[in-house]
N, C-alpha and C positions, 0 to 999 in steps of 0.2 A: 336050538332047533328052527331051521327055515323050515317051516310047512312051502308044498308046494300052491303053485298063481294065478288063477285065471284070468283069461282078460275075457269080458261082454263085450258084444258088439251091439247097441239096440239096432232094430231093423231101419234100414234107412237112412244111417251113420255111417257108413260104407263111404270112401269119397271116390272110388272107383264108381259107382253106381252115378255120380256127372258129370261125368269129367275122366279126362285121360290124368291120370295120377303123375304127374314129373318131377325128379329127384336131383338136383344139379349141383355140383362143389366146385368155388371159384374162386377167384384170388381176387386183389384190385381189393377188395373191403367194399368202403357205400358205393365204386365208381364200376365195378366191376357188377353189383346186384340193378344199377343203376343202368345200363348196356345192355343188363339182361330182359328188366322191365321196357326199356324202349326199344325193342326186337318184337317184344312179344306187342304192345302196344303200336308199332307199325305196320305188323302181318295180321293186324287183328283179332287173336287171340282177346278171350275174354276170361281172365281171370277171376274165378269162383272161390280159392282162398290161396293166403300164401304166409310159408312160416317161416323164417328166417332164422343164421344164426350163426353171427359171423363174430365166433367167441376169440377164435385158434386163427393160424396165420391159412386154411383154405378155407371159406366161411363151404356152408352148407343150406341148399334153401328146396324146400318143396312145397311144390303149386299145385292148384286141380282146375287145368282149363277145360273150359264145355265144350263137349264136342258137338261141332259145327257139319258133320260129314266130311272134315278133314284126313287124311291120316295122321296118327300120332306118329311116325315114325318122317314124316316132313317137319314137325314139329321137333321132332330134337335133330333133324339134320340143321334146323334155320340157327336154336340155339348153341349145336356144336361148333357152329363160324364165330360164332362171339367169342374175342380174344381172351377174356376172363373164366370163359369156361373150361375145366379140366375134364370133366365127366358130367355128361349125360343120361338118365336110361329111364325109361315108365315102369312104377310100377312103386 
């Protein structure tokens, strides 16, 4: 019998408190990741956390960038222009 589980988050542990949370799906494994990171660096977005799963054909990247007054939609637009990015979403 499975008992219901609950997740608890500590105060201050929510990544959204620290910046924009972005989820990406991308191809080209390491090369695709390199292109995304190069784009973030060249646009001067400061990455606070990064989680990468490239185990499948389509990789997943979850990251948090520091809020600096720029619109999160601008970040998504810039990332969607990167060729290996299949999908980019906030949250």
